[in-house]
All heavy atoms as an XYZ file, in Angstrom:
860
protein
N      96.894     84.313   -105.598
C      97.159     85.713   -105.809
C      98.440     85.859   -106.614
O      99.377     85.108   -106.431
C      97.335     86.443   -104.482
C      96.094     86.514   -103.671
S      95.188     87.923   -104.182
C      94.259     88.205   -102.726
N      98.467     86.860   -107.454
C      99.635     87.110   -108.267
C     100.037     88.570   -108.075
O      99.188     89.455   -108.137
C      99.293     86.835   -109.725
C     100.447     87.001   -110.672
C     100.010     86.628   -112.068
C     101.166     86.736   -113.025
N     100.764     86.429   -114.381
N     101.305     88.805   -107.829
C     101.797     90.170   -107.632
C     102.162     90.754   -108.987
O     102.824     90.129   -109.799
C     103.007     90.166   -106.722
C     103.529     91.571   -106.445
C     104.716     91.529   -105.564
N     104.272     91.123   -104.239
C     105.078     90.993   -103.215
N     106.370     91.213   -103.351
N     104.625     90.625   -102.048
N     101.714     91.969   -109.240
C     102.038     92.663   -110.474
C     102.641     94.012   -110.144
O     102.300     94.620   -109.148
C     100.781     92.886   -111.311
C     100.169     91.616   -111.804
C      99.030     91.922   -112.701
N      98.701     90.724   -113.425
C      98.124     90.722   -114.600
N      97.795     91.840   -115.170
N      97.858     89.606   -115.207
N     103.520     94.471   -110.997
C     104.106     95.798   -110.825
C     103.589     96.710   -111.921
O     103.500     96.335   -113.073
C     105.633     95.730   -110.890
C     106.291     95.321   -109.620
C     107.775     95.559   -109.707
C     108.366     95.402   -108.324
N     109.794     95.698   -108.326
N     103.258     97.915   -111.537
C     102.830     98.937   -112.477
C     103.615    100.188   -112.106
O     103.236    100.919   -111.214
C     101.323     99.164   -112.372
C     100.842    100.158   -113.397
O     101.595    100.619   -114.240
N      99.567    100.494   -113.321
N     104.755    100.405   -112.770
C     105.616    101.517   -112.385
C     106.204    101.229   -111.011
O     106.793    100.189   -110.770
N     106.039    102.149   -110.083
C     106.523    101.970   -108.720
C     105.494    101.306   -107.822
O     105.764    101.026   -106.670
C     106.940    103.317   -108.117
C     108.180    103.863   -108.802
O     108.988    103.091   -109.303
N     108.310    105.174   -108.828
N     104.290    101.096   -108.322
C     103.219    100.534   -107.497
C     103.149     99.029   -107.669
O     103.336     98.507   -108.766
C     101.866    101.148   -107.884
C     101.789    102.631   -107.640
C     100.430    103.149   -108.035
C     100.355    104.649   -107.822
N      99.068    105.185   -108.224
N     102.880     98.344   -106.587
C     102.637     96.911   -106.639
C     101.180     96.676   -106.257
O     100.656     97.343   -105.374
C     103.527     96.161   -105.654
C     104.973     96.160   -106.033
C     105.775     95.299   -105.072
O     105.242     94.705   -104.151
N     107.069     95.228   -105.311
N     100.557     95.778   -106.924
C      99.197     95.417   -106.570
C      98.996     93.932   -106.816
O      99.771     93.293   -107.506
C      98.170     96.258   -107.328
C      98.216     96.121   -108.834
C      97.373     95.240   -109.483
C      99.100     96.862   -109.598
C      97.406     95.103   -110.851
C      99.139     96.733   -110.964
C      98.283     95.850   -111.589
O      98.314     95.708   -112.941
N      97.962     93.401   -106.197
C      97.676     91.980   -106.301
C      96.418     91.777   -107.124
O      95.458     92.545   -107.022
C      97.470     91.370   -104.912
C      98.728     91.347   -104.098
C      99.048     92.396   -103.258
C      99.589     90.277   -104.186
C     100.207     92.371   -102.510
C     100.751     90.242   -103.438
C     101.061     91.298   -102.603
N      96.404     90.741   -107.926
C      95.198     90.357   -108.648
C      94.896     88.908   -108.314
O      95.799     88.104   -108.097
C      95.365     90.500   -110.178
O      96.448     89.688   -110.596
C      95.603     91.934   -110.576
N      93.644     88.586   -108.265
C      93.231     87.218   -107.984
C      93.317     86.424   -109.278
O      92.722     86.786   -110.280
C      91.803     87.207   -107.442
C      91.341     85.828   -107.053
C      90.036     85.931   -106.359
N      90.308     86.387   -105.012
C      89.623     85.999   -103.960
N      88.625     85.177   -104.096
N      89.906     86.439   -102.767
N      94.063     85.358   -109.249
C      94.226     84.535   -110.446
C      92.968     83.693   -110.658
O      92.372     83.198   -109.722
C      95.438     83.630   -110.301
C      96.734     84.411   -110.240
S      98.159     83.384   -109.898
C      98.124     82.261   -111.264
N      92.591     83.574   -111.895
C      91.477     82.712   -112.224
C      90.116     83.376   -112.074
O      89.109     82.733   -112.284
N      90.060     84.643   -111.696
C      88.759     85.283   -111.589
C      88.269     85.615   -112.990
O      89.029     86.032   -113.849
C      88.810     86.561   -110.730
O      89.780     87.435   -111.296
C      89.142     86.246   -109.294
N      87.003     85.433   -113.192
C      86.398     85.721   -114.482
C      85.853     87.141   -114.465
O      85.245     87.552   -113.498
C      85.267     84.743   -114.776
C      85.766     83.358   -115.048
C      84.641     82.478   -115.426
N      84.188     81.836   -114.200
C      83.034     81.233   -114.056
N      82.191     81.209   -115.042
N      82.705     80.672   -112.924
N      86.076     87.856   -115.521
C      85.520     89.196   -115.644
C      84.264     89.079   -116.483
O      84.256     89.378   -117.663
C      86.531     90.137   -116.252
C      87.732     90.307   -115.363
C      88.678     91.318   -115.880
C      89.834     91.341   -114.900
N      90.566     92.525   -114.900
N      83.219     88.619   -115.860
C      81.965     88.347   -116.550
C      80.829     88.827   -115.654
O      80.883     88.667   -114.439
C      81.839     86.836   -116.786
C      80.539     86.407   -117.367
C      80.459     84.887   -117.454
C      79.061     84.468   -117.798
N      78.852     83.051   -117.663
N      79.846     89.409   -116.255
C      78.662     89.797   -115.520
C      77.768     88.570   -115.405
O      77.508     87.882   -116.390
C      77.905     90.930   -116.247
C      76.591     91.228   -115.573
C      78.772     92.173   -116.321
N      77.349     88.262   -114.200
C      76.446     87.143   -113.977
C      75.031     87.685   -113.824
O      74.823     88.690   -113.147
C      76.841     86.369   -112.717
C      78.167     85.704   -112.832
N      78.321     84.466   -113.410
C      79.410     86.098   -112.473
C      79.588     84.138   -113.393
N      80.273     85.114   -112.827
N      74.085     87.026   -114.437
C      72.690     87.474   -114.387
C      71.819     86.368   -113.803
O      71.849     85.229   -114.266
C      72.203     87.839   -115.783
N      71.080     86.719   -112.765
C      70.131     85.814   -112.125
C      68.782     86.512   -112.092
O      68.708     87.735   -112.056
C      70.546     85.500   -110.682
C      71.771     84.654   -110.577
C      73.034     85.212   -110.621
C      71.666     83.281   -110.421
C      74.172     84.439   -110.516
C      72.797     82.493   -110.313
C      74.048     83.075   -110.364
N      67.730     85.738   -112.065
C      66.396     86.298   -111.869
C      65.756     85.555   -110.715
O      65.896     84.340   -110.580
C      65.532     86.232   -113.151
C      65.215     84.808   -113.551
C      64.248     87.017   -112.981
N      65.102     86.330   -109.861
C      64.356     85.737   -108.747
C      62.887     86.023   -108.990
O      62.480     87.172   -109.135
C      64.783     86.355   -107.426
C      64.028     85.770   -106.244
C      64.395     86.475   -104.965
N      63.831     85.782   -103.824
C      63.872     86.265   -102.597
N      64.455     87.429   -102.355
N      63.346     85.584   -101.615
N      62.087     84.979   -109.049
C      60.650     85.117   -109.266
C      59.958     84.797   -107.961
O      60.075     83.685   -107.441
C      60.162     84.174   -110.395
C      58.679     84.348   -110.628
C      60.950     84.418   -111.668
N      59.269     85.787   -107.428
C      58.566     85.611   -106.162
C      57.065     85.492   -106.456
O      56.465     86.426   -106.966
C      58.824     86.803   -105.256
C      60.283     86.897   -104.827
C      60.610     88.187   -104.130
C      59.853     88.346   -102.849
N      60.241     89.567   -102.114
N      56.486     84.352   -106.179
C      55.063     84.180   -106.463
C      54.196     85.052   -105.549
O      54.563     85.351   -104.420
C      54.805     82.699   -106.205
C      55.902     82.278   -105.318
C      57.078     83.168   -105.592
N      53.092     85.474   -106.094
C      52.115     86.253   -105.342
C      50.799     85.477   -105.323
O      50.687     84.408   -105.914
C      51.902     87.634   -105.978
O      51.397     87.456   -107.305
C      53.196     88.426   -106.059
N      49.792     86.044   -104.693
C      48.486     85.376   -104.644
C      47.905     85.169   -106.037
O      47.241     84.168   -106.290
C      47.507     86.189   -103.799
C      47.883     86.171   -102.333
O      48.603     85.235   -101.915
O      47.459     87.083   -101.606
N      48.133     86.119   -106.929
C      47.592     85.995   -108.287
C      48.720     85.759   -109.299
O      48.731     86.309   -110.385
C      46.783     87.233   -108.647
C      47.601     88.518   -108.545
O      48.685     88.503   -107.942
O      47.143     89.530   -109.082
N      49.667     84.901   -108.928
C      50.818     84.606   -109.773
C      50.356     83.974   -111.082
O      49.508     83.081   -111.092
C      51.772     83.665   -109.033
C      53.058     83.411   -109.767
C      54.003     84.416   -109.865
C      53.316     82.191   -110.346
C      55.197     84.195   -110.531
C      54.500     81.961   -111.008
C      55.444     82.967   -111.106
N      50.924     84.439   -112.182
C      50.504     84.010   -113.521
C      51.289     82.781   -113.972
O      52.236     82.883   -114.743
C      50.686     85.161   -114.484
N      50.908     81.612   -113.496
C      51.606     80.370   -113.844
C      51.544     80.073   -115.334
O      52.471     79.494   -115.888
C      51.016     79.180   -113.084
C      51.248     79.253   -111.616
N      52.463     78.982   -111.046
C      50.417     79.602   -110.597
C      52.386     79.137   -109.743
N      51.157     79.520   -109.440
N      50.459     80.463   -115.984
C      50.320     80.160   -117.408
C      51.177     81.073   -118.277
O      51.371     80.805   -119.456
C      48.847     80.257   -117.841
C      48.268     81.667   -117.852
C      47.822     82.169   -116.481
O      47.819     81.381   -115.517
O      47.472     83.343   -116.382
N      51.740     82.119   -117.712
C      52.545     83.068   -118.490
C      54.042     82.788   -118.421
O      54.788     83.225   -119.281
C      52.283     84.493   -118.004
C      50.874     84.965   -118.267
S      50.476     86.532   -117.481
C      51.818     87.559   -117.924
N      54.487     82.074   -117.400
C      55.920     81.878   -117.192
C      56.257     80.396   -117.189
O      55.614     79.605   -116.503
C      56.370     82.516   -115.864
C      56.104     84.021   -115.901
C      57.830     82.241   -115.595
C      56.415     84.724   -114.611
N      57.266     80.032   -117.974
C      57.766     78.653   -118.012
C      59.250     78.682   -117.670
O      60.000     79.506   -118.174
C      57.590     78.035   -119.404
C      56.157     77.909   -119.835
C      55.484     76.738   -119.133
N      54.087     76.670   -119.499
C      53.085     76.857   -118.664
N      53.322     77.118   -117.406
N      51.847     76.782   -119.076
N      59.664     77.747   -116.832
C      61.054     77.644   -116.416
C      61.705     76.493   -117.147
O      61.114     75.432   -117.287
C      61.146     77.396   -114.902
C      60.422     78.444   -114.106
C      59.149     78.203   -113.604
C      60.996     79.684   -113.882
C      58.473     79.170   -112.884
C      60.328     80.652   -113.172
C      59.071     80.396   -112.674
O      58.410     81.355   -111.978
N      62.955     76.688   -117.572
C      63.699     75.617   -118.229
C      64.108     74.550   -117.226
O      64.300     74.833   -116.043
N      64.228     73.322   -117.691
C      64.653     72.216   -116.826
C      66.061     72.433   -116.276
O      66.406     71.911   -115.226
C      64.597     70.890   -117.583
C      63.168     70.491   -117.932
O      62.247     70.911   -117.206
O      62.988     69.769   -118.923
N      66.855     73.224   -116.984
C      68.232     73.484   -116.563
C      68.325     74.540   -115.454
O      69.400     74.813   -114.949
C      69.070     73.926   -117.756
C      68.538     75.185   -118.422
O      67.491     75.730   -117.995
O      69.176     75.647   -119.387
N      67.210     75.154   -115.075
C      67.148     76.225   -114.072
C      68.040     77.401   -114.452
O      68.558     78.111   -113.617
C      67.510     75.706   -112.678
C      66.520     74.692   -112.165
C      66.802     74.323   -110.745
C      65.756     73.300   -110.306
N      65.940     72.877   -108.943
N      68.197     77.583   -115.779
C      68.994     78.697   -116.287
C      68.261     79.456   -117.387
O      68.845     80.337   -118.013
C      70.324     78.197   -116.839
C      71.258     77.680   -115.779
C      72.522     77.127   -116.395
N      73.474     76.778   -115.367
C      74.492     77.531   -115.021
N      74.696     78.678   -115.604
N      75.324     77.151   -114.075
N      67.022     79.109   -117.641
C      66.273     79.804   -118.685
C      64.829     80.016   -118.233
O      64.298     79.269   -117.414
C      66.315     79.026   -120.001
O      65.742     77.748   -119.836
N      64.240     81.062   -118.791
C      62.868     81.398   -118.452
C      62.194     81.924   -119.714
O      62.807     82.657   -120.501
C      62.819     82.422   -117.298
C      61.394     82.661   -116.821
C      63.491     83.724   -117.671
C      61.323     83.464   -115.524
N      60.979     81.494   -119.962
C      60.180     81.941   -121.105
C      58.935     82.627   -120.574
O      58.275     82.120   -119.661
C      59.761     80.758   -121.989
C      60.951     80.024   -122.582
O      61.921     80.691   -122.989
O      60.902     78.791   -122.635
N      58.630     83.771   -121.164
C      57.447     84.533   -120.755
C      56.553     84.699   -121.968
O      57.009     85.086   -123.050
C      57.851     85.908   -120.195
C      58.768     85.709   -118.991
C      56.617     86.728   -119.834
C      59.387     86.966   -118.464
N      55.265     84.401   -121.800
C      54.286     84.522   -122.870
C      53.120     85.379   -122.380
O      52.529     85.096   -121.335
C      53.761     83.151   -123.300
C      52.638     83.238   -124.278
N      52.854     83.557   -125.598
C      51.306     83.092   -124.121
C      51.675     83.589   -126.215
N      50.733     83.304   -125.344
N      52.823     86.414   -123.137
C      51.651     87.251   -122.861
C      50.658     87.079   -123.991
O      51.044     87.057   -125.168
C      52.054     88.733   -122.763
C      53.039     89.087   -121.661
C      53.403     90.560   -121.754
C      52.463     88.773   -120.306
N      49.395     86.971   -123.654
C      48.363     86.867   -124.681
C      48.242     88.200   -125.405
O      48.440     89.265   -124.819
C      47.024     86.494   -124.053
C      47.009     85.109   -123.470
C      45.661     84.786   -122.885
C      45.687     83.408   -122.256
N      44.425     83.089   -121.606
N      47.921     88.120   -126.696
C      47.725     89.348   -127.470
C      46.524     90.110   -126.948
O      45.520     89.526   -126.548
C      47.543     89.031   -128.950
C      48.817     88.642   -129.629
C      48.711     88.839   -131.121
C      50.002     88.430   -131.760
N      50.618     89.475   -132.509
N      46.657     91.406   -126.973
C      45.567     92.281   -126.562
C      44.602     92.411   -127.734
O      44.906     93.050   -128.744
C      46.136     93.647   -126.173
C      45.086     94.573   -125.602
O      43.888     94.222   -125.597
O      45.475     95.675   -125.148
N      43.423     91.795   -127.641
C      42.464     91.792   -128.753
C      41.906     93.191   -129.029
O      41.382     93.447   -130.105
C      41.317     90.787   -128.511
C      40.577     91.107   -127.212
C      41.850     89.368   -128.499
C      39.339     90.272   -126.997
N      42.049     94.088   -128.082
C      41.569     95.459   -128.304
C      42.416     96.191   -129.333
O      41.991     97.206   -129.867
C      41.578     96.249   -126.995
C      40.590     95.687   -125.972
C      40.706     96.413   -124.677
N      42.014     96.044   -124.079
C      42.501     96.532   -122.972
N      41.841     97.453   -122.308
N      43.660     96.138   -122.498
N      43.592     95.673   -129.651
C      44.471     96.303   -130.643
C      44.120     95.892   -132.067
O      44.756     96.341   -133.010
C      45.922     95.960   -130.361
C      46.448     96.632   -129.131
C      47.910     96.432   -129.025
N      48.479     97.241   -127.978
C      49.759     97.397   -127.778
N      50.619     96.790   -128.565
N      50.202     98.149   -126.808
N      43.168     95.016   -132.242
C      42.711     94.655   -133.574
C      43.340     93.391   -134.116
O      44.154     92.745   -133.478
N      42.916     93.046   -135.347
C      43.357     91.817   -135.981
C      44.830     91.907   -136.373
O      45.600     90.980   -136.153
C      42.492     91.509   -137.227
C      43.003     90.261   -137.946
C      41.049     91.345   -136.838
N      45.226     93.023   -136.972
C      46.623     93.224   -137.326
C      47.295     93.803   -136.083
O      47.093     94.945   -135.718
C      46.778     94.181   -138.528
C      48.256     94.407   -138.835
C      46.049     93.631   -139.723
N      48.083     92.973   -135.448
C      48.638     93.338   -134.154
C      50.077     92.831   -134.085
O      50.318     91.645   -134.041
C      47.773     92.703   -133.051
C      48.250     93.047   -131.671
O      49.318     93.597   -131.488
N      47.438     92.713   -130.697
N      51.026     93.755   -134.066
C      52.443     93.380   -134.026
C      53.007     93.391   -132.608
O      54.206     93.466   -132.418
C      53.265     94.322   -134.915
C      52.936     94.132   -136.371
O      52.611     93.031   -136.792
N      52.990     95.199   -137.135
N      52.147     93.299   -131.644
C      52.564     93.299   -130.239
C      53.402     92.064   -129.955
O      53.028     90.946   -130.291
C      51.313     93.308   -129.358
C      51.578     93.175   -127.887
C      50.277     93.033   -127.088
O      49.192     93.063   -127.638
N      50.418     92.865   -125.803
N      54.567     92.274   -129.329
C      55.415     91.134   -128.968
C      54.749     90.371   -127.827
O      54.258     90.960   -126.871
C      56.799     91.599   -128.536
C      57.726     90.457   -128.231
C      59.151     90.914   -127.944
O      59.465     92.081   -128.065
N      59.987     89.977   -127.565
N      54.733     89.052   -127.939
C      54.063     88.240   -126.921
C      54.989     87.240   -126.242
O      54.622     86.683   -125.213
C      52.884     87.471   -127.533
O      53.375     86.639   -128.576
C      51.816     88.409   -128.058
N      56.150     86.987   -126.811
C      57.041     85.963   -126.256
C      58.449     86.509   -126.037
O      58.995     87.191   -126.903
C      57.116     84.756   -127.199
C      55.787     84.055   -127.311
O      55.358     83.479   -126.302
O      55.183     84.101   -128.393
N      59.003     86.168   -124.879
C      60.378     86.516   -124.526
C      61.039     85.274   -123.955
O      60.427     84.540   -123.194
C      60.429     87.613   -123.466
C      59.926     88.936   -123.916
C      60.661     89.956   -124.446
C      58.586     89.402   -123.869
N      59.846     91.030   -124.724
C      58.555     90.716   -124.379
C      57.370     88.842   -123.443
C      57.407     91.471   -124.464
C      56.220     89.597   -123.543
C      56.246     90.890   -124.051
N      62.297     85.091   -124.296
C      63.089     83.991   -123.737
C      64.401     84.568   -123.220
O      65.028     85.386   -123.889
C      63.398     82.933   -124.792
O      62.221     82.275   -125.171
N      64.783     84.139   -122.015
C      66.004     84.627   -121.405
C      66.853     83.441   -120.952
O      66.340     82.518   -120.337
C      65.685     85.499   -120.183
C      64.840     86.699   -120.508
C      63.466     86.648   -120.363
C      65.433     87.867   -120.966
C      62.688     87.748   -120.658
C      64.656     88.977   -121.257
C      63.280     88.917   -121.111
N      68.132     83.490   -121.275
C      69.096     82.501   -120.778
C      69.966     83.238   -119.764
O      70.545     84.274   -120.074
C      69.916     81.934   -121.912
C      69.068     81.117   -122.874
C      69.909     80.194   -123.696
C      69.102     79.430   -124.713
N      68.048     78.628   -124.208
N      70.042     82.694   -118.565
C      70.706     83.356   -117.458
C      71.703     82.424   -116.785
O      71.808     81.250   -117.141
C      69.645     83.800   -116.438
C      68.515     84.644   -117.019
C      67.233     84.398   -116.270
C      68.891     86.090   -116.991
N      72.381     82.940   -115.772
C      73.252     82.088   -114.956
C      72.441     81.296   -113.946
O      72.922     80.310   -113.411
C      74.303     82.931   -114.242
C      75.307     83.500   -115.224
O      75.989     82.693   -115.876
O      75.409     84.729   -115.338
N      71.214     81.733   -113.694
C      70.358     80.996   -112.776
C      68.987     81.625   -112.638
O      68.834     82.839   -112.745
N      67.987     80.786   -112.436
C      66.620     81.226   -112.165
C      66.254     80.725   -110.783
O      66.314     79.524   -110.510
C      65.621     80.678   -113.217
C      64.206     81.057   -112.861
C      65.973     81.178   -114.611
N      65.905     81.631   -109.901
C      65.541     81.290   -108.530
C      64.037     81.513   -108.377
O      63.580     82.639   -108.236
C      66.329     82.156   -107.544
C      67.845     82.049   -107.678
C      68.526     83.139   -106.889
C      68.303     80.683   -107.232
N      63.291     80.428   -108.438
C      61.839     80.507   -108.317
C      61.435     80.113   -106.907
O      61.807     79.045   -106.425
C      61.170     79.600   -109.344
C      59.684     79.527   -109.202
N      58.885     80.630   -109.346
C      58.867     78.498   -108.913
C      57.623     80.267   -109.144
N      57.596     78.974   -108.886
N      60.692     80.998   -106.278
C      60.192     80.749   -104.923
C      61.349     80.390   -103.983
O      61.243     79.486   -103.165
C      59.137     79.636   -104.954
C      58.256     79.647   -103.709
O      58.243     80.666   -102.993
O      57.598     78.623   -103.434
N      62.463     81.117   -104.109
C      63.657     80.834   -103.325
C      63.677     81.673   -102.050
O      63.216     82.811   -102.033
C      64.899     81.140   -104.153
N      64.226     81.111   -100.993
C      64.352     81.830    -99.729
C      65.436     82.892    -99.849
O      66.297     82.839   -100.732
C      64.707     80.863    -98.605
O      66.024     80.377    -98.794
N      65.417     83.847    -98.931
C      66.436     84.881    -98.913
C      67.824     84.270    -98.697
O      68.806     84.706    -99.286
C      66.117     85.898    -97.810
C      66.974     87.130    -97.859
C      66.707     87.988    -99.082
O      65.619     87.959    -99.656
N      67.696     88.742    -99.502
N      67.896     83.232    -97.861
C      69.172     82.554    -97.608
C      69.728     81.922    -98.888
O      70.923     82.019    -99.163
C      69.015     81.476    -96.539
C      68.764     82.057    -95.160
O      69.132     83.229    -94.923
O      68.203     81.323    -94.313
N      68.866     81.263    -99.666
C      69.305     80.643   -100.909
C      69.762     81.700   -101.912
O      70.769     81.524   -102.599
C      68.200     79.782   -101.522
C      68.552     79.097   -102.838
C      69.752     78.173   -102.670
C      67.359     78.350   -103.388
N      69.052     82.816   -101.980
C      69.446     83.895   -102.885
C      70.826     84.418   -102.493
O      71.699     84.606   -103.341
C      68.401     85.039   -102.885
C      68.907     86.242   -103.661
C      67.080     84.548   -103.462
N      71.049     84.639   -101.200
C      72.358     85.126   -100.736
C      73.461     84.130   -101.069
O      74.502     84.499   -101.605
C      72.333     85.400    -99.229
C      73.682     85.804    -98.699
C      74.149     87.098    -98.882
C      74.502     84.887    -98.055
C      75.402     87.469    -98.432
C      75.754     85.254    -97.597
C      76.202     86.544    -97.781
O      77.439     86.905    -97.346
N      73.243     82.854   -100.757
C      74.262     81.828   -101.010
C      74.584     81.714   -102.499
O      75.734     81.544   -102.883
C      73.794     80.468   -100.488
C      73.769     80.349    -98.988
C      75.154     80.313    -98.363
O      76.088     79.769    -98.994
O      75.300     80.853    -97.255
N      73.566     81.816   -103.346
C      73.734     81.624   -104.780
C      74.317     82.848   -105.466
O      75.183     82.732   -106.329
C      72.381     81.269   -105.429
O      71.838     80.131   -104.770
C      72.538     80.971   -106.909
N      73.847     84.038   -105.082
C      74.156     85.247   -105.839
C      75.171     86.154   -105.145
O      76.103     86.646   -105.769
C      72.861     86.040   -106.121
C      73.142     87.326   -106.858
C      71.873     85.192   -106.901
N      75.017     86.382   -103.869
C      75.755     87.465   -103.224
C      76.971     87.041   -102.410
O      77.876     87.839   -102.204
C      74.805     88.246   -102.330
N      77.006     85.829   -101.934
C      78.047     85.427   -100.981
C      79.460     85.675   -101.512
O      80.298     86.259   -100.818
C      77.865     83.958   -100.606
C      78.820     83.490    -99.533
C      78.523     82.056    -99.151
C      79.473     81.585    -98.066
N      79.183     80.215    -97.667
N      79.751     85.230   -102.731
C      81.087     85.412   -103.296
C      81.409     86.881   -103.527
O      82.534     87.323   -103.298
C      81.237     84.641   -104.610
C      81.307     83.137   -104.398
O      81.600     82.714   -103.262
O      81.053     82.399   -105.362
N      80.412     87.660   -103.972
C      80.628     89.090   -104.218
C      80.951     89.807   -102.914
O      81.878     90.611   -102.842
C      79.405     89.731   -104.910
C      79.587     91.228   -105.061
C      79.157     89.086   -106.259
N      80.205     89.508   -101.866
C      80.439     90.126   -100.560
C      81.808     89.726   -100.025
O      82.574     90.569    -99.535
C      79.313     89.756    -99.568
C      79.655     90.211    -98.165
C      77.986     90.347   -100.022
N      82.140     88.453   -100.132
C      83.433     87.967    -99.646
C      84.583     88.651   -100.377
O      85.558     89.079    -99.753
C      83.513     86.451    -99.819
O      84.772     85.980    -99.444
N      84.485     88.753   -101.692
C      85.538     89.409   -102.463
C      85.604     90.904   -102.159
O      86.695     91.478   -102.133
C      85.333     89.167   -103.954
C      85.606     87.732   -104.344
C      85.315     87.444   -105.793
O      85.048     88.349   -106.579
N      85.366     86.174   -106.166
N      84.466     91.537   -101.907
C      84.463     92.958   -101.541
C      85.188     93.160   -100.213
O      85.934     94.129   -100.038
C      83.038     93.483   -101.465
N      84.991     92.248    -99.282
C      85.688     92.338    -98.001
C      87.191     92.105    -98.150
O      87.979     92.563    -97.322
C      85.089     91.350    -97.000
C      83.659     91.664    -96.563
C      83.100     90.546    -95.704
C      83.589     92.993    -95.825
N      87.587     91.407    -99.217
C      89.008     91.202    -99.509
C      89.595     92.368   -100.308
O      90.772     92.346   -100.649
C      89.213     89.907   -100.306
C      89.010     88.665    -99.464
O      89.098     88.764    -98.222
O      88.780     87.589   -100.056
N      88.770     93.360   -100.647
C      89.255     94.546   -101.333
C      88.981     94.595   -102.817
O      89.468     95.478   -103.507
N      88.207     93.669   -103.345
C      87.878     93.668   -104.758
C      86.552     94.369   -104.977
O      85.680     94.391   -104.105
C      87.790     92.230   -105.306
C      89.104     91.514   -105.254
C      89.456     90.732   -104.159
C      90.012     91.641   -106.310
C      90.670     90.092   -104.111
C      91.232     90.991   -106.251
C      91.554     90.208   -105.151
O      92.753     89.584   -105.101
N      86.381     94.955   -106.176
C      85.115     95.605   -106.499
C      84.062     94.544   -106.799
O      84.346     93.513   -107.389
C      85.274     96.505   -107.726
C      86.115     97.717   -107.440
O      86.188     98.173   -106.303
N      86.751     98.245   -108.462
N      82.840     94.847   -106.419
C      81.735     93.949   -106.715
C      80.434     94.728   -106.685
O      80.289     95.674   -105.919
N      79.505     94.356   -107.544
C      78.204     95.021   -107.609
C      77.087     94.006   -107.580
O      77.165     92.971   -108.237
C      78.076     95.834   -108.906
C      79.003     97.018   -108.917
O      79.081     97.759   -107.944
N      79.706     97.198   -110.019
N      76.052     94.328   -106.843
C      74.806     93.584   -106.878
C      73.714     94.587   -107.197
O      73.628     95.635   -106.571
C      74.511     92.935   -105.526
C      75.469     91.848   -105.086
C      75.186     91.430   -103.659
C      75.326     90.645   -106.002
N      72.908     94.279   -108.164
C      71.808     95.161   -108.549
C      70.516     94.431   -108.252
O      70.307     93.311   -108.693
C      71.894     95.547   -110.041
C      73.229     96.257   -110.309
C      70.720     96.426   -110.427
C      73.504     96.502   -111.761
N      69.668     95.065   -107.516
C      68.394     94.454   -107.142
C      67.281     95.138   -107.869
O      67.200     96.273   -108.031
C      68.190     94.556   -105.640
C      66.976     93.830   -105.169
O      66.304     93.152   -105.939
N      66.695     93.964   -103.921
C-alpha cells in the first residue's frame, strides 16, 4: 500500500494493481451443444466460432461466418467453484478491502 495526499485528504492505493479490464468467457455445454461450431485454442485463451452460411440468402452472400476472440481465459464446462476462483475471487476480496470492482455476467 502506498499513502498519497490530495490536498488535505489522505488515501491509500494498492501498488502494482493493473488498471485493465479482464475478459473471460464461460461456455456451458447443453444437450445439443454445437461442437462443430466452436474451437478452443490450446492456450485456453482464445475461441473461434464458425457458422455455416445460410443458403437461403443466395449465392452472393456477405454474411459473416467466422469470429475469433482472444481473452484472458476460456472456461469450458467449468464448475461454479472454478469460475469463482478464476474470475471473481480477487475482485470480491479487493471489494471487501474497499476497492471498486465489477463483474458482468
